[in-house]
Structures are given as structure tokens and as C-alpha cells.
C-alpha positions, 0 to 999 in steps of 0.5 A: 499499500502506497504511503503519501510523502510528508507535507513540508512548507518551505518558507522561501527559496533556499540559498542552494537551488539544488536543495529546492529540488531535493526537498521537492523530490523527497517531500510534498513541498508547498512554497509559501513565498510563491503563494498569491496571498501567503497570510490567507494561504496560512489561514486556510491551510495552515493546519496541514503542516507539521514540518517547515524549512527556512534559512537563517537569512529568511528566519521565521516570524511569529505570525507564521508560526502562530498560523501553523497550529500543528507545526512540530519541526523547523529545519533551518539552513544556517547557523544563526537563529536570531531571525527565528521567533524564539518565543513563539517556537518555544510556546508551541513546542516546536523543535528547531534544527540548524547546520553548525559545524559544517561552515566553521572553516569557511567562515574562519577563512573569510575572517582572515581574508578580511583581516588581511585585506583590511591591514594591507589594503588589498581591495583598495590597492586593486582599485588604485592599479585599475584606475591608473594610480600606479603611474602617478606614484606609489600606493603607500604603506600599510599594516602588518598582520603577523605577530600582532594581537588578535582579539576574538569576541565569541570563542565558539566553534568558529572563533576557535577556527580563527584562533587556529589560523592566527597561529600560522601568523604568530599572533597572540590570541585573546578572547572574551566569552560569558566565561573562560573556555575550559582548556583554552591556551589563549588569554581570557579578557573579562570584558569586551571593552578590555579585549578591544583595549588589548587587541590589534585586530578585533574579530567578531564571531559571537551570535546575534540577537537581543543579547548582543545587539550593538555591544560593539559600540563607540566605546568599544571602538575607541578602546580598539583605537586608531591603530586597531582593525575590526572584522565582523563575520558574525551578525551585523546587529552586534555592531553599532554601524553608524558608530563604526562609520563615524570611527572609520571616518574620523580615524578613531580606528584604522580599518574594518572588514565586514561580511555582515550588516545591520540592514542587509543588503544595505550597508550604512551609506557612509561605509560605501565611500570609505576606503578603509573598510572592506565590504563583502556581501554576507558570503563567508559560507559561500563556497560550494563545499560548505553550501552542499554540506549545509544543505545535506544537514538541513535534509538530514535534520528533516529526515531524522526528525520525521523518523525518530523525533530527534534532529542531528543538530538542534538549536540551543535556545538557552544560548540565545538568552546569554549576554555573550554567545560563544560562537556563531 
């Protein structure tokens, strides 16, 4: 006797097109973003869905959760869960799977790419050559990265991967978390402000959300100082972007490398005109290898939950309420 495939509500198109096709092959998928009137669709058919797929970038608003009274499980593509409405999900007892671990190396690689670019002015020097500036004079002297102090805000999986890369540059690594990481060989600083004062380069790998919003503010940037550099591969909300733009413009910090922004895809307007900041369009995990691994984990989380009631990797909601998240 043939059995029908489980119904899955897909919030929107996934970052990897192959995943859309693989979900449609394995399940009876309805794409909410393609409905003429999504709210009306939810009101009329929301009771039919126990499973939902989304991404960290798309998130999941409360009104969608509330329109799905039988929702049991959400499989999310990504490691951030600040855009998923925690309160409505917990109130309904909905479990949430995500994709940690598989993107750590690529995000750490991106952190170092931004760090080196900001310090050595690689993007700026590329523009200099292309516009013919080299024929008019020398580019100028920039900052060495090797042997410097690297501060990591959020010594979780990704922060630890950044620290491992720092070893190859003979950097002295310090970090700040809610509490020291047991067994870590690196220097623990008791506050973000103390870490910024100590560091030459401050790398942000803490999770987003209300608990970390704007923790990197004007005071922290001033502590980093006119020779210091900020790198953010976590969430744009962790940094006060207006304060950062002002600090860069006034020379209160030396430079920055950013892969994430407060209002994506719209960076603060003043950042766009400044040569001492490197801007990337949220691509830290954007490699073929990592996106494929993330898609596989989305599928495995959903398959395992349907089969056993236990996903491979489940969101640790308790970490979302802590004042400093230990990783991304």
C-alpha cells in the first residue's frame, strides 16, 4: 500500500537551488513565498503542515508560527537563529534544527581574508591599480598582521577556527566569552572593552540577537583605537554600524572588514565611500563545499526528525538568552 509523502512548508527559496529540488523530490513541498496571498493561504491551510524549512537569512516570524498550529519541526539552513521567533516556537513546543559545524572553516577563512585585506589594503590597492594610480605614484605603506594581537569576541566553534589560523601568523590570541573556555590555551579578557583595549585586531564571531545587539559600540571602538582593526563575520546587529562609520571616517580606528551588516543588503551609506573598510555581501559560508554540506544537514535534520523525533543538530535556545554567545 502506497503512503503519501510528508507535507513540508518551505518559507522561501533556499540559498542553494539544488536543495529546493531535493526537498521537492523527497517531500510534498509548498513554497509559501509563491502563494498569491501567503497570509490567506496560512489561514486556510496552515493546519496541514507539521514541518517547515527556512534559512537563517529568511528567519521565521511569529505570525507564521502562530498560523501553523500543528507545526512540530523547523529545519533551518544556517547557524544563526536570531531571525527565528524564539518565543512563539518555544510556546508551541516546536523543535528547530540548524547547520552548525559544517561552515566553521569557510567562515574562519573569510575572517582572515577580511583581516589581511583591511590591514594590507588589498581591495584598495586593486582599485588604485585599475584606475591608473600606480603610474602617478606609490600606493603607500599599510599594516603588518603577523605577530600582532588578535582579539576574538565569541570563542565558539568559529572563533576557535579563527584562533587556529592565527597560529600560522604568530599572533597572540585573546578572547572574551560569558566565561573562560575550559582548556583553552588563549588569554581570557574579562570584558569586551578590555579585549578591545588589548587587541590590534578585533574579530567578531559572537551570535546575534537582542543579547548582543550593538555591544560593539563607540566606546569599544575607541578602546580598539586608531591603530586597531575590526572584522565582523558574525551578525551585523552586534556592531553599531553608525558608530563604526563615524569611527572609520574620523580615524578613531584604522580600518574594518565586514561580511555582515545591520540592514542587509543595505550597508550604512557612509561605509560605501570609505577606503579603509572592506565590504563583502555576506558570503563567508558561500563556497560550493560548505553550502552543499549545509544543504545535506538541512535534509538530514528533517529526515531524522520525521523518522525518530530527534534531529541531528538542534538549536540550543538557552544560548540565545545569554549576554555573550560563545560562537556563531
